[in-house]
SEPAMI-285455 format. One record per residue (C-alpha): residue number from 1; residue in three letters; x, y, z. Coordinates in nm, 4 decimals. Example, Ala and Ser with C-alpha at 12.3 -4.5 7.8 and 13.67 -1.06 7.14 Angstrom:
BEGIN
1 | ALA | 1.2300 | -0.4500 | 0.7800;
2 | SER | 1.3670 | -0.1060 | 0.7140;
end
This chain:
BEGIN
1 | UNK | -4.2597 | 0.1802 | -1.9765;
2 | UNK | -4.0085 | 0.0608 | -1.7005;
3 | UNK | -4.2288 | -0.2543 | -1.6239;
4 | UNK | -4.2139 | -0.3726 | -1.9784;
5 | UNK | -4.0572 | -0.7255 | -2.0239;
6 | UNK | -3.6861 | -0.7091 | -2.1591;
7 | UNK | -3.6306 | -0.3438 | -2.0319;
8 | UNK | -3.4035 | -0.2236 | -1.7474;
9 | UNK | -3.5482 | 0.0007 | -1.4884;
10 | UNK | -3.3703 | 0.3408 | -1.3905;
11 | UNK | -3.2879 | 0.1738 | -1.0590;
12 | UNK | -3.1018 | -0.1144 | -1.2339;
13 | UNK | -2.9082 | 0.1195 | -1.4475;
14 | UNK | -2.8170 | 0.3266 | -1.1235;
15 | UNK | -2.6876 | 0.0075 | -0.9569;
16 | UNK | -2.4714 | -0.0881 | -1.2501;
17 | UNK | -2.3214 | 0.2569 | -1.2828;
18 | UNK | -2.2565 | 0.2684 | -0.9177;
19 | UNK | -2.0669 | -0.0686 | -0.9168;
20 | UNK | -1.8656 | 0.0455 | -1.2175;
21 | UNK | -1.7736 | 0.3754 | -1.0269;
22 | UNK | -1.6675 | 0.1540 | -0.7467;
23 | UNK | -1.4689 | -0.0753 | -0.9493;
24 | UNK | -1.2858 | 0.1939 | -1.1106;
25 | UNK | -1.2092 | 0.3896 | -0.7961;
26 | UNK | -1.0482 | 0.0716 | -0.6672;
27 | UNK | -0.8844 | -0.0149 | -0.9916;
28 | UNK | -0.7054 | 0.3137 | -1.0871;
29 | UNK | -0.4978 | 0.3460 | -0.7356;
30 | UNK | -0.4036 | -0.0164 | -0.7916;
31 | UNK | -0.2833 | 0.0309 | -1.1406;
32 | UNK | -0.0900 | 0.3411 | -1.0548;
33 | UNK | 0.0847 | 0.1560 | -0.7777;
34 | UNK | 0.1836 | -0.1089 | -1.0205;
35 | UNK | 0.3016 | 0.1131 | -1.2873;
36 | UNK | 0.4909 | 0.3358 | -1.0486;
37 | UNK | 0.6685 | 0.0445 | -0.8851;
38 | UNK | 0.8649 | 0.0010 | -1.2247;
39 | UNK | 0.9531 | 0.3702 | -1.2567;
40 | UNK | 1.2396 | 0.5775 | -1.1419;
41 | UNK | 1.2034 | 0.8242 | -0.8651;
42 | UNK | 1.2677 | 1.1081 | -1.0866;
43 | UNK | 0.9946 | 1.0032 | -1.3340;
44 | UNK | 0.7461 | 0.9565 | -1.0267;
45 | UNK | 0.8067 | 1.3415 | -0.8909;
46 | UNK | 0.7752 | 1.4692 | -1.2636;
47 | UNK | 0.4790 | 1.2976 | -1.4052;
48 | UNK | 0.1842 | 1.1113 | -1.3145;
49 | UNK | 0.1582 | 0.7268 | -1.3686;
50 | UNK | -0.0919 | 0.7754 | -1.6416;
51 | UNK | 0.1893 | 0.9601 | -1.8391;
52 | UNK | 0.4329 | 0.6543 | -1.7919;
53 | UNK | 0.4072 | 0.5475 | -2.1695;
54 | UNK | 0.4882 | 0.9224 | -2.3112;
55 | UNK | 0.8117 | 1.1027 | -2.2841;
56 | UNK | 0.8565 | 1.3116 | -1.9596;
57 | UNK | 1.0321 | 1.6309 | -1.9235;
58 | UNK | 1.2648 | 1.5816 | -1.6386;
59 | UNK | 1.5101 | 1.8299 | -1.4746;
60 | UNK | 1.8252 | 1.6839 | -1.3266;
61 | UNK | 2.1342 | 1.8128 | -1.1622;
62 | UNK | 2.4756 | 1.7428 | -1.2759;
63 | UNK | 2.8223 | 1.8538 | -1.2197;
64 | UNK | 3.1139 | 1.9088 | -1.4408;
65 | UNK | 3.4216 | 1.7063 | -1.4180;
66 | UNK | 3.6754 | 1.7676 | -1.1307;
67 | UNK | 3.8637 | 2.0792 | -1.2594;
68 | UNK | 4.1919 | 1.9527 | -1.0755;
69 | UNK | 4.2040 | 1.6282 | -1.2695;
70 | UNK | 4.0385 | 1.7383 | -1.5975;
71 | UNK | 4.1322 | 2.1162 | -1.6630;
72 | UNK | 4.3514 | 2.1943 | -1.9791;
73 | UNK | 4.5555 | 2.5341 | -2.0043;
74 | UNK | 4.5353 | 2.6507 | -2.3544;
75 | UNK | 4.8030 | 2.8872 | -2.4911;
76 | UNK | 4.6172 | 3.1964 | -2.4256;
77 | UNK | 4.6439 | 3.1114 | -2.0619;
78 | UNK | 4.2714 | 2.9908 | -2.0227;
79 | UNK | 4.1801 | 2.6780 | -1.8427;
80 | UNK | 3.9120 | 2.4478 | -1.9974;
81 | UNK | 3.7278 | 2.1718 | -1.8799;
82 | UNK | 3.5316 | 1.9652 | -2.1534;
83 | UNK | 3.3102 | 1.6695 | -2.0817;
84 | UNK | 2.9742 | 1.4982 | -2.1716;
85 | UNK | 2.6662 | 1.4941 | -1.9271;
86 | UNK | 2.5294 | 1.1855 | -2.1320;
87 | UNK | 2.8157 | 0.9779 | -1.9803;
88 | UNK | 2.6735 | 1.0836 | -1.6527;
89 | UNK | 2.3105 | 0.9536 | -1.7023;
90 | UNK | 2.1482 | 1.2321 | -1.9092;
91 | UNK | 1.9161 | 1.1016 | -2.1536;
92 | UNK | 1.6740 | 1.2533 | -2.3961;
93 | UNK | 1.6779 | 1.5695 | -2.6024;
94 | UNK | 1.7834 | 1.8981 | -2.3955;
95 | UNK | 1.5372 | 2.1604 | -2.4114;
96 | UNK | 1.6692 | 2.4171 | -2.1313;
97 | UNK | 1.9374 | 2.4325 | -1.8767;
98 | UNK | 2.0771 | 2.6868 | -1.6017;
99 | UNK | 2.3522 | 2.7171 | -1.3590;
100 | UNK | 2.1053 | 2.8274 | -1.0639;
101 | UNK | 1.8084 | 2.6561 | -0.8902;
102 | UNK | 1.6277 | 2.9975 | -0.9335;
103 | UNK | 1.6375 | 2.9797 | -1.2784;
104 | UNK | 1.6293 | 2.6402 | -1.4170;
105 | UNK | 1.5407 | 2.7331 | -1.7844;
106 | UNK | 1.7614 | 3.0398 | -1.8236;
107 | UNK | 1.9682 | 2.9053 | -2.1326;
108 | UNK | 1.8703 | 2.7005 | -2.4603;
109 | UNK | 2.1187 | 2.4351 | -2.5856;
110 | UNK | 2.4121 | 2.6027 | -2.7259;
111 | UNK | 2.3882 | 2.9050 | -2.5214;
112 | UNK | 2.6918 | 3.0246 | -2.3142;
113 | UNK | 2.6365 | 3.1399 | -1.9545;
114 | UNK | 2.8469 | 3.4430 | -1.8400;
115 | UNK | 2.9449 | 3.3287 | -1.4877;
116 | UNK | 3.1303 | 3.6589 | -1.4316;
117 | UNK | 3.4892 | 3.7897 | -1.4578;
118 | UNK | 3.5425 | 3.5837 | -1.7797;
119 | UNK | 3.4248 | 3.2490 | -1.6680;
120 | UNK | 3.1800 | 3.1047 | -1.9057;
121 | UNK | 2.9858 | 2.7665 | -1.9296;
122 | UNK | 2.8187 | 2.6140 | -2.2543;
123 | UNK | 2.5996 | 2.3103 | -2.2863;
124 | UNK | 2.5659 | 2.1838 | -2.6252;
125 | UNK | 2.2270 | 2.0188 | -2.7526;
126 | UNK | 2.4289 | 1.6687 | -2.7712;
127 | UNK | 2.5124 | 1.6780 | -2.4015;
128 | UNK | 2.8772 | 1.8095 | -2.4254;
129 | UNK | 2.9897 | 2.1088 | -2.2282;
130 | UNK | 3.2838 | 2.3403 | -2.2159;
131 | UNK | 3.3795 | 2.5172 | -1.9046;
132 | UNK | 3.6489 | 2.8162 | -1.9240;
133 | UNK | 3.7842 | 3.0497 | -1.6776;
134 | UNK | 4.1347 | 3.1469 | -1.5173;
135 | UNK | 4.3091 | 2.9428 | -1.2702;
136 | UNK | 4.1318 | 3.0560 | -0.9754;
137 | UNK | 3.7983 | 2.9736 | -1.1234;
138 | UNK | 3.8417 | 2.6478 | -1.2583;
139 | UNK | 3.9190 | 2.4675 | -0.9238;
140 | UNK | 3.7492 | 2.2834 | -0.6322;
141 | UNK | 3.4277 | 2.1283 | -0.7271;
142 | UNK | 3.2704 | 2.1025 | -1.0599;
143 | UNK | 3.0301 | 2.3635 | -1.1815;
144 | UNK | 2.6666 | 2.2711 | -1.0929;
145 | UNK | 2.4172 | 2.2741 | -1.3880;
146 | UNK | 2.0434 | 2.2008 | -1.4040;
147 | UNK | 1.9424 | 2.0272 | -1.7250;
148 | UNK | 1.5825 | 1.9970 | -1.8350;
149 | UNK | 1.5332 | 1.7092 | -2.1105;
150 | UNK | 1.2643 | 1.5299 | -2.2805;
151 | UNK | 1.3280 | 1.1694 | -2.1819;
152 | UNK | 1.1617 | 0.8599 | -2.3170;
153 | UNK | 0.9728 | 0.6299 | -2.1009;
154 | UNK | 1.1906 | 0.4227 | -1.8773;
155 | UNK | 1.0800 | 0.1162 | -1.6777;
156 | UNK | 1.3120 | -0.0849 | -1.4393;
157 | UNK | 1.3309 | -0.3826 | -1.2133;
158 | UNK | 1.5845 | -0.2078 | -0.9878;
159 | UNK | 1.3246 | -0.1206 | -0.7326;
160 | UNK | 1.2052 | -0.4817 | -0.6854;
161 | UNK | 1.5628 | -0.5823 | -0.6776;
162 | UNK | 1.6332 | -0.3456 | -0.3937;
163 | UNK | 1.3328 | -0.4426 | -0.2045;
164 | UNK | 1.3360 | -0.8186 | -0.2623;
165 | UNK | 1.6847 | -0.9140 | -0.3412;
166 | UNK | 1.9108 | -0.6639 | -0.1739;
167 | UNK | 2.0394 | -0.8658 | 0.1349;
168 | UNK | 1.9954 | -0.5416 | 0.3753;
169 | UNK | 1.6258 | -0.5112 | 0.2742;
170 | UNK | 1.5190 | -0.8729 | 0.1560;
171 | UNK | 1.6147 | -1.0394 | 0.5164;
172 | UNK | 1.4131 | -0.7697 | 0.6653;
173 | UNK | 1.1229 | -0.8070 | 0.4428;
174 | UNK | 1.1057 | -1.1705 | 0.4446;
175 | UNK | 1.1101 | -1.1667 | 0.8141;
176 | UNK | 0.8286 | -0.9035 | 0.8277;
177 | UNK | 0.6165 | -1.1206 | 0.5641;
178 | UNK | 0.6223 | -1.4105 | 0.7898;
179 | UNK | 0.5625 | -1.2043 | 1.1162;
180 | UNK | 0.2596 | -1.0530 | 0.9278;
181 | UNK | 0.1201 | -1.3846 | 0.8616;
182 | UNK | 0.1759 | -1.5005 | 1.2225;
183 | UNK | -0.0389 | -1.2174 | 1.3246;
184 | UNK | -0.3108 | -1.2209 | 1.0345;
185 | UNK | -0.3929 | -1.5826 | 1.0473;
186 | UNK | -0.4876 | -1.6438 | 1.4011;
187 | UNK | -0.6420 | -1.2848 | 1.4315;
188 | UNK | -0.8676 | -1.3921 | 1.1265;
189 | UNK | -0.9554 | -1.7292 | 1.2641;
190 | UNK | -1.0278 | -1.6661 | 1.6303;
191 | UNK | -1.2759 | -1.3795 | 1.5929;
192 | UNK | -1.4714 | -1.5869 | 1.3438;
193 | UNK | -1.4854 | -1.9103 | 1.5592;
194 | UNK | -1.5956 | -1.6975 | 1.8689;
195 | UNK | -1.8601 | -1.4671 | 1.6864;
196 | UNK | -1.9935 | -1.7762 | 1.5201;
197 | UNK | -2.0900 | -1.9129 | 1.8556;
198 | UNK | -2.2073 | -1.5921 | 1.9734;
199 | UNK | -2.4180 | -1.5098 | 1.6767;
200 | UNK | -2.6164 | -1.8403 | 1.6855;
201 | UNK | -2.6847 | -1.7968 | 2.0552;
202 | UNK | -2.8070 | -1.4210 | 1.9871;
203 | UNK | -2.9973 | -1.5357 | 1.6953;
204 | UNK | -3.1767 | -1.8643 | 1.7865;
205 | UNK | -3.1357 | -1.9281 | 2.1461;
206 | UNK | -3.3703 | -1.7835 | 2.4246;
207 | UNK | -3.2015 | -1.6804 | 2.7293;
208 | UNK | -3.2341 | -1.3757 | 2.9817;
209 | UNK | -3.0560 | -1.0666 | 2.8863;
210 | UNK | -3.0326 | -1.1402 | 2.5207;
211 | UNK | -3.1786 | -0.8107 | 2.3960;
212 | UNK | -2.9225 | -0.6318 | 2.6161;
213 | UNK | -2.6436 | -0.8116 | 2.4804;
214 | UNK | -2.7535 | -0.7520 | 2.1097;
215 | UNK | -2.7636 | -0.3593 | 2.2104;
216 | UNK | -2.4229 | -0.3883 | 2.3756;
217 | UNK | -2.2796 | -0.5569 | 2.0668;
218 | UNK | -2.4301 | -0.2513 | 1.8497;
219 | UNK | -2.2868 | -0.0184 | 2.0931;
220 | UNK | -1.9291 | -0.1495 | 2.0867;
221 | UNK | -1.9448 | -0.0682 | 1.7100;
222 | UNK | -1.9049 | 0.3014 | 1.7595;
223 | UNK | -1.6269 | 0.2780 | 2.0209;
224 | UNK | -1.3215 | 0.4399 | 1.8661;
225 | UNK | -1.0242 | 0.1836 | 1.8298;
226 | UNK | -0.7730 | 0.4495 | 1.9750;
227 | UNK | -0.9793 | 0.4944 | 2.2926;
228 | UNK | -0.9048 | 0.1251 | 2.4188;
229 | UNK | -0.5333 | 0.1094 | 2.3103;
230 | UNK | -0.3634 | 0.2217 | 2.6343;
231 | UNK | -0.5993 | 0.0827 | 2.8731;
232 | UNK | -0.5890 | -0.2500 | 2.6967;
233 | UNK | -0.2163 | -0.2475 | 2.6737;
234 | UNK | -0.2037 | -0.1659 | 3.0642;
235 | UNK | -0.4185 | -0.4698 | 3.1220;
236 | UNK | -0.1784 | -0.6978 | 2.8974;
237 | UNK | 0.1059 | -0.5812 | 3.0998;
238 | UNK | -0.0644 | -0.6328 | 3.4422;
239 | UNK | -0.1810 | -0.9956 | 3.3512;
240 | UNK | 0.1886 | -1.0659 | 3.2061;
241 | UNK | 0.1131 | -1.0840 | 2.8471;
242 | UNK | 0.3049 | -0.7544 | 2.7577;
243 | UNK | 0.4062 | -0.7065 | 2.4032;
244 | UNK | 0.4005 | -1.0318 | 2.1891;
245 | UNK | 0.1860 | -1.2415 | 1.9153;
246 | UNK | -0.0860 | -1.3378 | 2.2084;
247 | UNK | -0.1478 | -0.9804 | 2.2819;
248 | UNK | -0.1974 | -0.8561 | 1.9442;
249 | UNK | -0.4184 | -1.1536 | 1.8575;
250 | UNK | -0.6374 | -1.0747 | 2.1569;
251 | UNK | -0.6394 | -0.7146 | 2.0666;
252 | UNK | -0.7499 | -0.7917 | 1.6831;
253 | UNK | -0.9912 | -1.0499 | 1.8296;
254 | UNK | -1.1538 | -0.7865 | 2.0489;
255 | UNK | -1.1601 | -0.5120 | 1.8111;
256 | UNK | -1.2979 | -0.7144 | 1.5420;
257 | UNK | -1.5696 | -0.9141 | 1.7386;
258 | UNK | -1.8514 | -0.6560 | 1.7623;
259 | UNK | -1.8645 | -0.6419 | 1.3826;
260 | UNK | -1.8316 | -1.0151 | 1.3614;
261 | UNK | -2.1339 | -1.0851 | 1.5866;
262 | UNK | -2.3339 | -0.8204 | 1.4173;
263 | UNK | -2.2922 | -0.9253 | 1.0746;
264 | UNK | -2.3106 | -1.3171 | 1.1419;
265 | UNK | -2.6187 | -1.2712 | 1.3832;
266 | UNK | -2.8087 | -1.0682 | 1.1231;
267 | UNK | -2.7345 | -1.3222 | 0.8721;
268 | UNK | -2.8542 | -1.6226 | 1.0653;
269 | UNK | -3.1552 | -1.4614 | 1.1773;
270 | UNK | -3.2634 | -1.4406 | 0.8305;
271 | UNK | -3.2030 | -1.8226 | 0.7645;
272 | UNK | -3.5247 | -2.0233 | 0.7403;
273 | UNK | -3.6795 | -2.1263 | 1.0573;
274 | UNK | -3.8268 | -2.4324 | 0.9345;
275 | UNK | -3.5110 | -2.6028 | 0.9073;
276 | UNK | -3.3990 | -2.5485 | 1.2466;
277 | UNK | -3.7409 | -2.6528 | 1.3915;
278 | UNK | -3.7600 | -2.9576 | 1.1830;
279 | UNK | -3.3912 | -3.0550 | 1.3103;
280 | UNK | -3.5097 | -2.9879 | 1.6792;
281 | UNK | -3.7957 | -3.2300 | 1.6191;
282 | UNK | -3.5598 | -3.4933 | 1.5001;
283 | UNK | -3.3659 | -3.4732 | 1.7946;
284 | UNK | -3.0619 | -3.2525 | 1.7088;
285 | UNK | -2.8998 | -3.0664 | 1.9656;
286 | UNK | -2.7947 | -2.6943 | 1.9315;
287 | UNK | -2.4316 | -2.7817 | 1.8750;
288 | UNK | -2.5459 | -3.0131 | 1.5953;
289 | UNK | -2.7658 | -2.7581 | 1.4391;
290 | UNK | -2.5047 | -2.5097 | 1.4631;
291 | UNK | -2.2380 | -2.7304 | 1.3015;
292 | UNK | -2.4411 | -2.9330 | 1.0541;
293 | UNK | -2.7079 | -2.6517 | 0.9523;
294 | UNK | -2.6112 | -2.3110 | 1.0546;
295 | UNK | -2.2336 | -2.2924 | 0.9473;
296 | UNK | -2.2819 | -2.4540 | 0.6184;
297 | UNK | -2.5599 | -2.1944 | 0.5339;
298 | UNK | -2.3757 | -1.9151 | 0.6719;
299 | UNK | -2.0529 | -1.9570 | 0.4771;
300 | UNK | -2.1146 | -1.6579 | 0.2662;
301 | UNK | -2.1371 | -1.4346 | 0.5778;
302 | UNK | -1.8269 | -1.6178 | 0.7175;
303 | UNK | -1.6197 | -1.5623 | 0.4032;
304 | UNK | -1.7176 | -1.1844 | 0.3847;
305 | UNK | -1.6008 | -1.1144 | 0.7566;
306 | UNK | -1.2897 | -1.3110 | 0.6834;
307 | UNK | -1.2000 | -1.0895 | 0.3801;
308 | UNK | -1.2544 | -0.7854 | 0.5924;
309 | UNK | -1.0787 | -0.9061 | 0.8912;
310 | UNK | -0.7817 | -1.0230 | 0.6854;
311 | UNK | -0.7254 | -0.6984 | 0.5070;
312 | UNK | -0.7766 | -0.4848 | 0.8033;
313 | UNK | -0.5146 | -0.7084 | 1.0146;
314 | UNK | -0.2920 | -0.7314 | 0.7146;
315 | UNK | -0.2769 | -0.3398 | 0.6530;
316 | UNK | -0.2655 | -0.2423 | 1.0150;
317 | UNK | 0.0045 | -0.0557 | 1.1678;
318 | UNK | -0.1306 | 0.1083 | 1.4705;
319 | UNK | -0.2289 | -0.1969 | 1.6685;
320 | UNK | 0.1055 | -0.3723 | 1.5804;
321 | UNK | 0.2879 | -0.0899 | 1.7044;
322 | UNK | 0.0962 | -0.0607 | 2.0341;
323 | UNK | 0.0845 | -0.4513 | 2.1079;
324 | UNK | 0.3692 | -0.6215 | 1.9294;
325 | UNK | 0.6620 | -0.4373 | 1.7982;
326 | UNK | 0.9561 | -0.3716 | 2.0319;
327 | UNK | 1.3067 | -0.2261 | 2.0101;
328 | UNK | 1.4729 | -0.5520 | 1.8900;
329 | UNK | 1.2846 | -0.5605 | 1.5568;
330 | UNK | 1.2214 | -0.9318 | 1.5598;
331 | UNK | 0.8480 | -0.8935 | 1.5523;
332 | UNK | 0.8415 | -0.6392 | 1.2624;
333 | UNK | 0.5278 | -0.6485 | 1.0405;
334 | UNK | 0.5103 | -0.5647 | 0.6689;
335 | UNK | 0.3572 | -0.2070 | 0.7255;
336 | UNK | 0.6400 | -0.1114 | 0.9698;
337 | UNK | 0.9187 | -0.2658 | 0.7597;
338 | UNK | 0.7985 | -0.0460 | 0.4656;
339 | UNK | 0.8300 | 0.2710 | 0.6748;
340 | UNK | 1.1811 | 0.1521 | 0.7526;
341 | UNK | 1.2596 | 0.1139 | 0.3918;
342 | UNK | 1.1685 | 0.4823 | 0.3122;
343 | UNK | 1.4388 | 0.6093 | 0.5543;
344 | UNK | 1.3967 | 0.9349 | 0.7525;
345 | UNK | 1.3726 | 1.1409 | 0.4380;
346 | UNK | 1.0667 | 0.9926 | 0.3042;
347 | UNK | 1.1404 | 1.0886 | -0.0582;
348 | UNK | 1.2092 | 0.7550 | -0.2194;
349 | UNK | 0.8613 | 0.7277 | -0.3792;
350 | UNK | 0.9717 | 0.4398 | -0.6096;
351 | UNK | 1.0734 | 0.2326 | -0.3012;
352 | UNK | 0.7213 | 0.3106 | -0.1248;
353 | UNK | 0.5435 | 0.2010 | -0.4464;
354 | UNK | 0.7465 | -0.1123 | -0.4984;
355 | UNK | 0.7101 | -0.2161 | -0.1153;
356 | UNK | 0.3329 | -0.1255 | -0.1103;
357 | UNK | 0.2576 | -0.3237 | -0.4163;
358 | UNK | 0.4412 | -0.6241 | -0.2663;
359 | UNK | 0.2487 | -0.6063 | 0.0471;
360 | UNK | -0.0882 | -0.5893 | -0.1163;
361 | UNK | -0.0064 | -0.8985 | -0.3395;
362 | UNK | -0.1175 | -1.1403 | -0.0507;
363 | UNK | -0.4453 | -0.9516 | 0.0255;
364 | UNK | -0.5425 | -0.9399 | -0.3560;
365 | UNK | -0.4823 | -1.3227 | -0.3805;
366 | UNK | -0.6906 | -1.3916 | -0.0693;
367 | UNK | -0.9558 | -1.1583 | -0.1858;
368 | UNK | -1.0014 | -1.3194 | -0.5211;
369 | UNK | -0.9691 | -1.6746 | -0.3879;
370 | UNK | -1.2195 | -1.6113 | -0.0988;
371 | UNK | -1.4595 | -1.4328 | -0.3636;
372 | UNK | -1.4745 | -1.7513 | -0.5549;
373 | UNK | -1.5662 | -1.9592 | -0.2349;
374 | UNK | -1.8032 | -1.6757 | -0.1571;
375 | UNK | -1.9880 | -1.7393 | -0.4702;
376 | UNK | -1.9958 | -2.1241 | -0.4202;
377 | UNK | -2.1076 | -2.0688 | -0.0637;
378 | UNK | -2.4178 | -1.8468 | -0.1854;
379 | UNK | -2.5095 | -2.1447 | -0.4028;
380 | UNK | -2.4679 | -2.4019 | -0.1357;
381 | UNK | -2.6615 | -2.2107 | 0.1029;
382 | UNK | -2.9609 | -2.1698 | -0.1242;
383 | UNK | -3.2958 | -2.3278 | -0.0241;
384 | UNK | -3.6404 | -2.3786 | -0.2262;
end
């Protein structure tokens, strides 16, 4: 029944489901990053991005007003401090509260907490509070209170303002953006140019040792990147390159060359032999065949590798740290700048999400733009 015209085979359905699963696996993290970039840090830590459109139960820490400036003595000799936590940023409906981090939900709204020796603290449902005690108790810092409230969804542009518009961050981010482009563009073009010539030679030119070269290229695919970092850096220092753009270009070229040659050579081998033989009969040289026939027909493979190389070099941090970034910070790339924005604590998840989404904006544009040209190249390279 699978062979009946108009019906789809089981394999076709399996391919469609697999493609849909891959698309969802790529789409969900991207959507999560996009949504999280507009949320506050407290909301990110308390609930997932898929709950961004629903009220979230958040626990925040507040302190009562300064007793030395706000306490009032009653006729009975009791000192009282009154205030409103909503004026300090509390939002939503209070569900529970507590005075110790060990028991955040010790009291309900309206309950009075006994702090010992006649000292009490009351938090009402509307966010107002009353702190009572003697002169020795109502002094120093304000009483610490943990309030759990059901807060409505909140979205903000403050994250993007801090990352892109804050002078302390925007200057570094802009410099890192152009530094990354300075690294990525040559590191994408150079391997393609060199690999295209090498792939044509390995695919269509007969010379001694060609099989050994193909085997060497395949073997280099399994060489770990980390294994070659230090020896390559020592070589750069010995020949006078050191840390700089030239060194990182050569490093990315060397690390991407085996895969580029392997992909392009396999694609060029599959091109129709008749076209190349007819061109040679007409007197075309190898260079003319390469530039006028092979390159146009190989555009899909070239575009595919360009996408992979661009994404890899744009998101790279390890190679940039080893071959480019120095103590001056003049050559900092986007990935390193994001780490610096996080600071030493690493808890500013909203800044991480915003910076990460800013950094993937260019790769997304390049991917979709090259995908359009990829389809055009497939149609242009088709033969009857």
